[in-house]
KOLDOSE-736487 format. One record per residue (C-alpha): residue in one letter; z, y, x negated. Coordinates in steps of 0.2 Angstrom, whole numbers, padded with zeros to 4 digits, always signed. Example, Ala and Ser with C-alpha at 12.3 -4.5 7.8 and 13.67 -1.06 7.14 Angstrom:
REM residues 2
A+0039-0022-0062/S+0036-0005-0068/
//
This chain:
REM residues 275
M-0199+0081+0000/E-0201+0074-0018/N-0189+0088-0025/T-0176+0085-0012/G-0158+0081-0019/I-0146+0068-0014/L-0129+0068-0005/Y-0117+0057-0014/V-0102+0051-0003/V-0088+0049-0016/G-0072+0040-0013/T-0057+0048-0022/P-0039+0042-0025/I-0027+0041-0011/G-0012+0044-0023/N-0014+0037-0040/L-0027+0047-0050/S-0031+0032-0061/D-0039+0023-0046/L-0054+0035-0048/S-0069+0024-0053/P-0079+0028-0069/R-0095+0030-0058/A-0086+0042-0046/A-0081+0053-0061/Q-0099+0052-0068/V-0106+0057-0051/L-0094+0072-0050/E-0099+0077-0067/S-0118+0076-0064/V-0120+0084-0046/D-0124+0102-0044/F-0110+0106-0032/I-0096+0097-0022/A-0092+0099-0004/A-0073+0097-0003/E-0061+0096+0012/D-0049+0107+0003/T-0055+0115-0013/R-0037+0117-0019/V-0034+0098-0019/T-0051+0094-0027/V-0049+0106-0041/K-0033+0096-0046/L-0044+0081-0048/L-0057+0090-0057/N-0045+0097-0069/H-0038+0080-0072/L-0055+0074-0077/G-0060+0090-0087/I-0074+0094-0075/K-0079+0112-0069/K-0090+0112-0055/P-0095+0124-0041/M-0087+0119-0024/I-0090+0123-0006/S-0077+0121+0007/Y-0081+0109+0021/F-0069+0104+0034/E-0066+0101+0053/H-0067+0119+0059/N-0083+0124+0049/K-0092+0108+0048/Q-0107+0113+0058/F-0111+0129+0049/K-0107+0123+0032/G-0116+0106+0035/E-0132+0116+0038/V-0129+0126+0022/I-0126+0110+0012/C-0141+0102+0019/K-0152+0117+0015/R-0146+0117-0003/I-0150+0098-0005/L-0167+0101+0003/A-0170+0114-0011/G-0167+0101-0024/E-0148+0101-0028/N-0137+0086-0028/C-0121+0086-0019/A-0105+0076-0019/V-0095+0076-0003/V-0076+0072-0005/T-0061+0071+0006/D-0043+0075+0000/A-0039+0057-0002/G-0049+0041+0001/M-0067+0038+0008/P-0075+0053+0016/C-0081+0051+0034/I-0067+0040+0039/S-0056+0051+0051/D-0065+0065+0042/P-0078+0078+0046/G-0090+0070+0033/E-0096+0059+0047/E-0105+0074+0054/L-0113+0078+0037/I-0120+0061+0036/K-0128+0064+0054/Q-0135+0081+0048/C-0143+0073+0033/E-0151+0059+0043/G-0158+0073+0054/F-0166+0081+0039/G-0171+0065+0031/I-0160+0068+0016/K-0156+0053+0005/T-0137+0048+0004/E-0129+0036-0008/V-0111+0030-0007/V-0099+0029-0022/P-0085+0017-0015/G-0067+0021-0019/P-0050+0018-0012/S-0047+0017+0007/A-0030+0018+0015/V-0036+0008+0030/I-0041-0007+0019/S-0027-0005+0007/A-0014-0006+0021/L-0022-0020+0030/C-0023-0031+0014/V-0004-0030+0011/S+0001-0030+0029/G+0004-0049+0030/L-0006-0048+0047/S-0023-0056+0051/T-0037-0048+0042/G-0051-0058+0049/R-0054-0046+0063/F-0047-0028+0064/T-0050-0011+0073/F-0047+0006+0065/E-0040+0018+0078/G-0037+0033+0067/F-0024+0046+0073/L-0016+0045+0090/S-0018+0061+0100/V-0003+0073+0102/N-0008+0076+0120/K+0003+0064+0130/K-0011+0059+0143/S-0024+0056+0130/R-0012+0046+0119/R-0006+0035+0133/E-0024+0031+0139/H-0028+0027+0121/L-0014+0015+0119/E-0016+0007+0136/S-0035+0004+0132/L-0028-0007+0118/M-0016-0018+0128/G-0027-0033+0128/E-0033-0031+0110/K-0033-0047+0100/R-0038-0039+0083/T-0026-0032+0071/M-0025-0013+0074/I-0024+0000+0061/F-0017+0018+0064/Y-0015+0034+0053/E+0002+0043+0057/A+0011+0058+0050/P+0030+0057+0048/H+0034+0070+0060/K+0026+0060+0074/L+0032+0043+0069/S+0047+0042+0080/N+0036+0045+0096/T+0023+0033+0090/L+0035+0019+0087/R+0043+0022+0105/D+0025+0021+0112/F+0021+0006+0103/Y+0036-0004+0109/E+0034+0003+0127/T+0016-0002+0128/F+0014-0018+0118/G+0032-0025+0118/D+0040-0033+0103/R+0027-0038+0090/K+0024-0038+0071/L+0021-0021+0063/T+0018-0016+0045/I+0022+0002+0039/A+0012+0006+0023/R+0020+0022+0016/E+0014+0033+0002/L+0001+0020-0004/T-0002+0020-0023/K+0011+0034-0025/L+0027+0034-0034/H+0037+0030-0018/E+0025+0017-0011/E+0034+0006+0001/I+0027-0009+0012/I+0039-0012+0027/R+0035-0028+0037/T+0044-0027+0053/T+0042-0027+0072/T+0040-0014+0084/K+0057-0016+0091/E+0066-0016+0074/A+0055-0001+0068/L+0060+0009+0083/E+0079+0005+0080/R+0078+0009+0061/Y+0066+0023+0060/G+0066+0031+0078/D+0076+0045+0071/G+0062+0052+0061/S+0070+0047+0044/L+0055+0039+0036/K+0045+0052+0026/G+0028+0052+0018/E+0010+0048+0024/M+0009+0032+0033/V-0003+0019+0039/L+0003+0008+0053/V-0004-0010+0055/L+0000-0018+0072/E-0002-0036+0076/G-0015-0040+0090/D-0011-0048+0106/T-0008-0066+0103/A-0003-0072+0120/V-0015-0084+0129/K-0019-0078+0146/K-0020-0091+0160/D-0036-0083+0167/E-0045-0086+0151/Y-0047-0105+0154/T-0061-0112+0164/L-0059-0128+0175/E-0069-0138+0162/E-0056-0133+0149/A-0042-0137+0160/V-0049-0154+0163/E-0052-0157+0144/I-0034-0153+0141/A-0029-0166+0155/R-0040-0179+0147/N-0032-0176+0130/L-0015-0179+0138/I-0021-0195+0146/N-0027-0201+0129/E-0010-0198+0123/G-0002-0209+0136/E+0001-0197+0151/K-0003-0203+0168/P-0017-0194+0177/T-0006-0185+0190/E+0006-0179+0176/A-0008-0174+0165/A-0016-0164+0179/K+0001-0156+0182/K+0004-0151+0164/A-0014-0144+0162/A-0012-0134+0177/S+0004-0126+0170/V-0005-0121+0154/T-0021-0115+0162/G-0016-0108+0179/M-0029-0119+0187/K-0024-0129+0203/K-0017-0146+0199/N-0027-0154+0213/D-0044-0147+0207/I-0040-0154+0189/Y-0035-0171+0196/R-0051-0172+0207/E-0062-0169+0192/L-0052-0182+0182/I-0056-0196+0194/
//
């Protein structure tokens, strides 16, 4: 295993070629071959850098077979860089499978971080960034799509989706019907000439862009569920709310009544604990 090569997971620009890091360029120059999602796209980047390098096509429909070919070459001592058309490999990308195959063969992997549409969109969304969930592309199958969205109905974290322009109108309609009116940011053509950050709501977005007029690659950042559900309170928490109201001057009966309306607990149960 001493002569085994390395798989480098290399992030590439999501639009602006100037975003490629010097280290990424150095790795692409130094490896023996490159595994590319679409060699026609990657060759443009290599031409921009003045790099000529053998490439192997690696995408969704050949990932199992080509993954084994790539691993065997690395085991034979060659170094490989895996790249996607734009952004970080392995995120909504067949590179995920290649990492698993490398793990199975005991091949060393190194990451060369680069641009990510997910994180870039989240950063400029204006929504909560403390906790978030990446949901990838929604299925075109109506049943799978509905089940996916319904599974997120109580999700409190900010949700991030990839979407293609020809599917946007259906997605906006599904968002509004599933989640109601809440904050939504549409990050369009990130880092490209026509980049646009649209901070809106599900309702307004459906009214304005439901006709499919918005073009370009998009990332949708959706506000999580901010509603506090009554069944999330315990009796102890309801009593604590009532005690705080009493400390502010409320009578115990009135405090118990208000705490009950907030928490969904029974007024008599709260009052009993208070006294």
